[in-house]
C-alpha positions in Angstrom: -8.1 -36.1 -15.4 -7.7 -34.4 -18.8 -4.1 -35.4 -19.1 -2.4 -34.9 -22.4 -0.8 -37.6 -24.4 2.4 -37.4 -22.5 0.8 -37.9 -19.2 1.1 -34.3 -18.2 -1.6 -32.0 -16.8 -3.5 -30.9 -19.9 -5.9 -28.0 -20.5 -9.1 -30.0 -19.6 -7.7 -30.9 -16.2 -6.4 -27.3 -15.8 -9.9 -25.9 -16.4 -11.5 -28.3 -14.1 -9.0 -27.8 -11.3 -8.3 -24.1 -11.7 -11.8 -22.7 -12.2 -12.4 -22.5 -8.4 -9.5 -20.1 -8.2 -11.5 -17.6 -10.2 -14.3 -17.5 -7.6 -11.9 -17.3 -4.7 -9.9 -14.4 -6.1 -13.1 -12.7 -7.3 -14.4 -12.5 -3.7 -11.0 -11.6 -2.1 -10.5 -8.2 -3.8 -13.9 -6.7 -2.6 -13.2 -8.0 0.9 -9.8 -6.4 1.2 -10.3 -3.3 -1.0 -13.9 -2.3 -1.4 -15.3 -3.2 2.1 -13.5 -0.5 4.2 -14.5 2.3 1.9 -18.1 0.9 1.5 -18.7 1.0 5.3 -17.0 4.3 5.8 -18.6 6.2 2.9 -22.0 4.6 2.7 -22.8 4.1 6.4 -20.5 6.6 8.1 -18.7 4.0 10.3 -15.6 5.6 12.0 -12.4 4.6 10.4 -10.6 3.8 13.6 -13.2 1.4 14.9 -13.6 -0.1 11.4 -9.9 -0.7 11.2 -9.9 -2.4 14.6 -12.7 -4.8 13.5 -10.9 -5.6 10.3 -7.6 -6.2 12.1 -9.1 -8.6 14.6 -11.1 -10.5 12.0 -8.2 -10.9 9.7 -5.8 -12.0 12.5 -8.4 -14.6 13.6 -8.7 -15.7 10.0 -5.0 -16.3 9.7 -4.8 -18.1 13.1 -7.5 -20.6 12.2 -5.9 -21.7 8.9 -3.6 -24.4 10.4 -6.7 -26.1 12.0 -8.6 -25.8 8.7 -5.6 -27.5 7.0 -5.9 -30.5 9.3 -9.6 -30.8 8.7 -9.1 -30.6 4.9 -6.8 -33.6 5.2 -9.5 -35.6 7.0 -12.1 -34.7 4.4 -9.8 -35.4 1.4 -9.1 -38.9 3.0 -12.8 -39.5 3.6 -15.9 -40.4 1.6 -16.6 -38.3 -1.5 -20.1 -37.5 -0.4 -18.9 -36.0 2.9 -16.3 -34.0 1.2 -18.8 -32.5 -1.2 -21.0 -31.6 1.8 -18.3 -29.6 3.4 -17.4 -27.9 0.1 -21.0 -26.9 -0.4 -21.2 -25.6 3.2 -18.1 -23.6 2.8 -19.4 -22.1 -0.4 -22.7 -21.2 1.3 -20.8 -19.5 4.1 -18.6 -17.6 1.7 -21.4 -16.5 -0.7 -23.9 -15.8 2.1 -21.4 -13.9 4.3 -20.3 -11.8 1.3 -23.9 -10.8 0.5 -24.7 -10.0 4.1 -21.6 -7.9 4.5 -22.4 -5.5 1.6 -26.1 -5.4 2.3 -26.5 -5.0 6.1 -30.1 -4.9 7.4 -29.0 -2.7 10.4 -28.1 1.0 10.9 -26.1 2.8 13.5 -22.3 2.6 14.0 -22.4 0.1 16.8 -24.9 -2.3 15.2 -23.1 -2.0 11.8 -19.7 -2.8 13.4 -21.1 -5.8 15.2 -22.8 -7.0 12.0 -19.5 -6.4 10.0 -17.5 -8.4 12.5 -19.9 -11.4 12.5 -20.2 -11.5 8.8 -16.4 -11.2 8.3 -15.8 -14.2 10.5 -18.4 -16.3 8.6 -17.1 -15.1 5.2 -13.4 -15.6 6.0 -14.2 -19.1 7.4 -15.9 -20.1 4.1 -13.1 -18.6 2.1 -10.3 -20.3 4.1 -12.0 -23.7 4.0 -12.3 -23.6 0.2 -8.9 -22.0 -0.4 -6.9 -24.5 1.7 -8.8 -27.4 0.3 -8.2 -26.2 -3.2 -4.5 -25.9 -2.7 -4.2 -29.3 -0.9 -6.2 -31.0 -3.7 -3.8 -29.6 -6.3 -0.8 -30.9 -4.3 -2.3 -34.3 -4.1 -2.4 -34.6 -7.9 1.3 -35.3 -7.7 3.8 -35.0 -10.5 7.3 -33.7 -10.9 8.4 -30.1 -10.5 7.2 -29.1 -14.0 3.8 -30.7 -13.6 3.2 -29.2 -10.1 4.2 -25.8 -11.4 1.7 -26.3 -14.2 -1.0 -27.2 -11.8 -0.4 -24.2 -9.6 -0.2 -22.0 -12.7 -3.7 -23.0 -13.8 -5.0 -22.2 -10.4 -3.3 -18.8 -10.2 -4.1 -18.0 -13.8 -7.8 -18.3 -13.0 -7.2 -16.3 -9.8 -5.7 -13.4 -11.8 -8.7 -13.5 -14.1 -10.9 -13.3 -11.0 -9.0 -10.3 -9.6 -9.3 -8.4 -12.9 -13.0 -9.1 -13.1 -13.5 -8.1 -9.5 -11.7 -4.8 -10.1 -14.1 -3.9 -12.9 -17.6 -5.5 -12.3 -18.6 -3.7 -9.0 -18.0 -0.3 -10.7 -19.9 -1.3 -13.9 -22.8 -3.3 -12.5 -22.9 -2.7 -8.8 -22.5 -5.0 -5.8 -25.8 -6.9 -6.2 -24.7 -8.2 -9.6 -21.3 -8.9 -8.2 -22.7 -11.1 -5.4 -24.9 -13.0 -7.9 -21.9 -13.6 -10.2 -19.9 -14.8 -7.2 -22.6 -17.4 -6.4 -22.5 -18.6 -10.0 -18.7 -18.8 -10.1 -18.6 -20.8 -6.8 -21.2 -23.3 -8.1 -19.3 -23.7 -11.4 -15.9 -24.0 -9.7 -17.1 -26.7 -7.3 -18.9 -28.6 -10.1 -15.7 -28.7 -12.2 -13.5 -29.5 -9.3 -15.5 -32.6 -8.5 -14.5 -33.9 -12.0 -10.8 -33.9 -11.0 -9.9 -37.3 -9.5 -8.7 -37.1 -5.9 -5.5 -38.9 -5.1 -6.2 -41.7 -2.7 -4.6 -41.3 0.7 -1.5 -43.2 1.4 -2.2 -46.8 2.3 0.9 -47.1 4.4 0.1 -46.6 8.1 1.2 -43.3 9.6 3.3 -45.2 12.1 5.5 -46.7 9.5 8.2 -44.8 7.7 8.1 -44.9 3.9 10.1 -47.7 2.3 13.3 -46.4 0.7 14.7 -48.1 -2.4 17.6 -50.3 -1.2 19.8 -49.3 -4.1 19.4 -45.5 -3.4 19.8 -44.8 0.3 19.0 -41.2 1.2 22.1 -39.0 1.2 20.8 -36.8 4.1 18.6 -39.1 6.2 17.8 -36.4 8.7 16.6 -33.8 6.2 12.9 -34.9 6.7 11.3 -36.6 9.7 9.5 -39.8 8.9 5.7 -39.8 9.0 5.7 -41.5 12.4 7.8 -38.7 13.8 5.4 -36.1 12.3 2.5 -37.9 13.9 4.1 -37.9 17.3 4.8 -34.1 17.3 3.0 -31.7 19.6 -0.1 -32.0 17.5 -0.8 -32.6 13.8 -1.0 -28.9 12.9 2.3 -28.2 14.6 4.0 -31.4 13.3 4.8 -29.8 9.9 7.4 -27.6 11.6 9.5 -30.7 12.1 10.2 -30.7 8.4 13.3 -28.6 7.9 12.7 -28.1 4.2 9.3 -26.6 5.0 10.8 -24.1 7.5 13.4 -23.0 5.0 11.0 -22.6 2.1 8.5 -20.7 4.3 11.2 -18.3 5.4 11.9 -17.4 1.8 8.2 -17.2 1.0 7.4 -14.8 3.9 10.3 -12.4 3.2 9.4 -12.4 -0.5 5.7 -12.0 0.3 6.2 -8.9 2.5 8.4 -7.4 -0.2 5.5 -7.8 -2.6 2.8 -6.6 -0.2 4.5 -3.3 0.8 4.2 -1.7 -2.7 0.6 -3.0 -2.9 -0.2 -1.2 0.4 1.5 2.1 -0.7 0.5 2.1 -4.4 -2.2 4.8 -4.1 0.2 7.1 -2.1 3.0 6.7 -4.7 0.7 7.3 -7.7 -1.0 10.4 -6.2 1.9 12.1 -4.5 5.1 10.9 -6.2 3.8 10.4 -9.8 0.9 12.9 -9.5 -1.2 10.9 -11.8 -4.5 10.4 -9.9 -7.1 8.5 -11.7 -4.7 6.1 -13.4 -4.6 3.6 -10.6 -6.8 1.3 -12.6 -4.5 1.4 -15.6 -1.5 0.6 -13.5 -3.2 -2.3 -11.7 -4.6 -3.6 -14.9 -1.1 -3.7 -16.5 0.2 -5.4 -13.4 -2.3 -8.2 -13.3 -2.5 -8.8 -17.1 1.3 -9.0 -17.2 1.3 -11.6 -14.4 -1.3 -13.7 -16.2 0.6 -13.5 -19.6 3.9 -14.4 -17.9 2.7 -17.8 -16.6 3.6 -19.8 -19.7 7.1 -18.2 -19.7 7.6 -19.3 -16.0 6.5 -22.8 -16.9 9.2 -23.0 -19.6 11.7 -21.4 -17.2 11.0 -24.1 -14.6 11.5 -26.8 -17.2 14.8 -25.3 -18.3 16.3 -23.9 -15.1 14.5 -25.7 -12.2 12.0 -24.2 -9.8 14.5 -22.4 -7.5 16.5 -20.7 -10.2 13.3 -19.7 -12.1 11.9 -18.1 -8.9 15.3 -16.3 -8.4 15.0 -14.9 -11.9 11.6 -13.5 -11.0 13.0 -11.9 -7.9 15.8 -10.3 -10.0 13.2 -8.9 -12.4 11.2 -7.4 -9.5 14.4 -5.8 -8.2 15.2 -4.2 -11.5 11.6 -2.9 -11.8 11.5 -1.3 -8.3 15.0 0.0 -8.7 13.8 1.9 -11.8 10.7 3.1 -10.0 12.9 4.8 -7.4 14.1 7.2 -10.1 10.6 8.2 -11.4 9.0 11.5 -10.7 5.9 13.6 -11.4 4.2 12.7 -14.7 6.2 9.6 -15.5 3.1 7.6 -16.3 4.5 5.6 -19.3 7.6 4.7 -17.4 5.6 3.6 -14.4 3.3 1.5 -16.6 6.4 -0.3 -17.8 7.4 -0.8 -14.2 4.0 -2.3 -13.5 4.4 -4.6 -16.5 7.8 -5.8 -15.3 6.8 -6.3 -11.7 3.6 -8.0 -12.8 5.7 -10.5 -14.8 7.8 -11.1 -11.7 4.5 -11.7 -9.8 3.8 -14.6 -12.2 6.8 -16.4 -10.8 5.7 -15.7 -7.2 2.3 -17.1 -8.0 3.3 -20.2 -9.9 6.5 -21.5 -8.3 6.5 -21.4 -4.5 3.3 -23.4 -4.0 4.6 -26.0 -6.4 7.8 -26.2 -4.5 5.8 -26.8 -1.3 4.0 -29.7 -3.0 7.4 -31.3 -3.7 8.5 -30.7 0.0 5.4 -32.7 1.1 6.3 -35.5 -1.4 9.9 -35.7 -0.3 8.9 -35.8 3.3 6.9 -39.0 2.6 3.6 -37.4 3.4 1.9 -37.2 0.0 -1.7 -38.1 0.3 -1.6 -37.6 4.0 -0.8 -34.1 5.2 -1.1 -31.6 2.4 -3.8 -29.7 4.2 -1.6 -29.3 7.3 1.2 -27.8 5.2 -1.0 -25.5 3.1 -2.9 -24.4 6.2 0.3 -22.8 7.6 1.2 -21.6 4.1 -2.1 -19.8 3.7 -1.8 -18.3 7.2 1.7 -17.0 6.4 0.4 -15.4 3.2 -2.4 -13.6 5.1 0.1 -12.4 7.8 2.3 -11.0 5.0 -0.4 -8.4 4.4 -0.6 -7.4 8.0 3.2 -7.3 8.4 3.5 -5.1 5.3 1.1 -2.5 6.7 2.7 -2.8 10.1 6.2 -2.1 8.6 5.5 0.4 5.9 2.9 2.7 7.4 4.7 3.4 10.7 8.0 3.8 8.7 6.3 6.5 6.5 5.1 8.4 9.5 8.4 8.2 11.2 10.2 9.5 8.1 7.8 12.5 8.0 5.4 11.6 5.2 1.7 12.2 5.4 -0.9 11.7 2.5 -1.0 14.7 0.2 2.5 16.0 1.1 4.7 16.6 -2.0 7.7 18.3 -0.5 11.1 16.8 -1.2 11.5 15.2 2.2 8.1 13.6 2.1 8.6 12.3 -1.4 12.0 10.9 -0.5 10.4 9.1 2.5 7.7 7.7 0.2 10.3 6.4 -2.3 12.3 4.7 0.4 9.2 2.9 1.7 7.7 2.1 -1.7 10.9 1.1 -3.6 13.9 0.7 -1.4 12.4 -1.3 1.5 10.9 -3.9 -0.8 14.2 -4.2 -2.7 16.0 -4.9 0.6 13.5 -7.5 1.6 13.6 -9.0 -1.9 17.4 -9.2 -1.8 17.1 -11.0 1.6 14.6 -13.5 0.2 16.9 -14.1 -2.8 19.9 -14.7 -0.5 17.9 -17.3 1.5 16.7 -18.9 -1.7 20.3 -19.3 -2.8 21.5 -20.6 0.5 18.6 -23.0 1.1 17.7 -24.1 -2.5 20.1 -23.2 -5.2 23.5 -23.7 -3.5 22.8 -27.2 -2.1 21.6 -28.5 -5.5 24.7 -27.0 -7.2 27.0 -28.7 -4.6 25.2 -32.1 -5.1 25.6 -31.9 -8.9 29.2 -30.6 -8.8 
């Protein structure tokens, strides 16, 4: 597996496992950022109708993820040849759907909208299959908190590299070259992933609870349901909700995710109207993502020293300081805002590396390792996608209600923009930090006291 001498997750294993994250992030940015402008500007599709198509397709994509998670568990537990077949099929759906989206053979608004809707469903299906499978595979590699954080950090590090490349290549080389590079990245990612051993499914029957060491009875026997309780829930995909630790962690993850997604939704408005530095969006985004990538080794050390929950809380604090500073910025503060992007990007590194690793340990402690990772990560991925929708649903109506419209630069409009871009994310981030303390940090402190 490429482990180092100490038995940890070494660079070879990190490359083999994480490389698929590059392809998945490489395709995600054009789908969410480039596609709307491409159809509106190149083909004249009405924005209102295009927005409705995107909303329906993205909502359907999020809703199907829990089902995909259960299928991924079946494939991971099955024969290697069958798993490979599903992976190749998902890659073909993703690559083919992406190419068809950006090079439609039809013209006319109605035909283009129908083509866009169909291709989005196909592309999102392929993306979700590979994404959930990739996360579940990483969780099945096992290990303690530090190793799981290292595994996730490799995946997210490659993902950040994919985002950076996807933000540059379409402008430099065009969409045709971008689609070709996506195909190559998918093929390379799948080939390398096949070299990472799959953890065999648990041999213990699902109807039997895991054996507890007789000398260490569980302190809180009702914290997690036993596997037979999970299997008897209202369906495999819904059974994960019977694990209290999963519900608590997901609550923190959702609040924190919305807090991060709102500034991403409003960035262009803030840069153009509050800072009045149009044309520097690429610089700010580049600083943000590069800082996130460079911060990953620091967060690995923080987890080893402080534990996962405290390290994540430190990342939240850094984000709060960054956006609190951003609230004081005004026209022309480009250097100061670049520093804000660097600080908030470093905080993003914690958001990327730590929560998914915490979820892997939740699965282990529930006695479901090697059995239900896909089910958990299916809901996890669905929640992440809904964060983007909730961010837009909260921030954009709030801006309009407060009296802001794009291009307005009067005091009232700018104050409204600052409230939505800086203050609202801080309030949500504080709420997430409070839940993190109540659910994760405080119980551990009480047990060790």
